[in-house]
C-alpha positions in Angstrom: 0.0 0.0 0.0 1.3 3.4 -0.9 0.3 6.7 0.7 -2.1 4.9 3.0 -2.6 5.1 6.8 -3.2 1.9 8.7 -4.5 2.6 12.2 -4.5 1.7 15.0 -1.0 0.1 15.0 -0.7 -3.3 16.8 0.7 -2.9 20.3 1.6 -6.6 21.0 4.8 -8.3 20.0 5.0 -10.6 18.2 2.3 -9.2 15.9 -0.8 -11.2 15.0 -0.5 -13.5 12.0 -1.5 -11.7 8.8 -3.5 -14.0 6.5 -4.4 -13.4 2.9 -5.8 -15.3 0.0 -5.1 -15.0 -3.7 -4.4 -17.2 -6.7 -3.2 -14.7 -9.3 0.5 -14.3 -9.9 0.3 -10.7 -8.5 -1.7 -11.9 -5.4 0.7 -14.8 -4.7 3.7 -12.5 -5.0 2.1 -9.9 -2.6 1.3 -12.6 -0.1 4.8 -14.1 -0.3 6.3 -10.7 0.3 4.1 -9.2 2.9 1.9 -11.8 4.7 2.5 -14.5 7.3 0.0 -17.1 6.0 -1.7 -18.0 2.8 -5.4 -19.1 2.5 -6.1 -21.4 -0.4 -9.4 -22.7 -1.8 -10.7 -26.1 -0.6 -9.3 -28.1 -3.5 -8.3 -31.8 -3.4 -4.7 -32.7 -2.3 -3.4 -33.2 -5.8 -4.3 -29.6 -6.7 -3.3 -28.0 -3.3 0.1 -29.8 -3.0 1.7 -28.1 -6.1 0.2 -24.7 -5.1 1.7 -25.0 -1.6 5.1 -26.0 -3.1 5.0 -23.0 -5.5 4.2 -20.6 -2.6 7.1 -22.0 -0.6 9.4 -21.3 -3.6 8.1 -17.8 -3.9 8.7 -17.1 -0.2 12.2 -18.6 -0.3 13.1 -16.1 -3.0 11.9 -13.3 -0.8 12.8 -12.0 2.6 10.0 -13.7 4.6 10.3 -17.1 6.3 9.4 -19.8 3.9 6.1 -21.6 4.3 5.2 -20.3 7.7 1.5 -21.1 7.5 -1.1 -22.3 4.9 -4.8 -22.7 5.5 -7.9 -23.4 3.4 -10.7 -21.0 3.1 -14.3 -21.9 2.8 -15.6 -25.5 2.3 -13.5 -28.4 1.7 -13.9 -31.2 -0.9 -13.8 -34.6 0.7 -14.3 -37.8 -1.3 -17.4 -39.9 -0.6 -15.6 -43.2 -1.0 -14.2 -44.3 2.4 -10.8 -45.5 1.0 -10.3 -42.2 -0.9 -11.5 -40.2 2.1 -8.8 -41.8 4.3 -6.1 -41.2 1.7 -7.3 -37.5 1.4 -7.3 -37.0 5.2 -3.8 -38.5 5.7 -2.2 -36.6 2.8 0.8 -34.6 3.9 -0.1 -31.4 2.0 2.2 -29.1 3.9 5.3 -31.3 4.1 7.3 -31.7 7.3 6.0 -29.6 10.3 8.4 -27.5 12.4 
């Protein structure tokens, strides 16, 4: 934001986590550069996984800590088939956790 005023300023330290969602190249670059967490859509694992990996790469190229947090906005697609549901629920979408 240029020539804008954001008030009131946070008084706590560390600051609250700043979440943002966006899928466009400009949105992703802005989130990678200025936000702490990225909200994705409720897509299935095979779609979310590559998006998360791409965001991590963008954050690693910038100054922010890579892959700090990722969340899903809105509803979530879950397979009706029990076997597929278990596979979906156990999928390591975000990789190793710190």
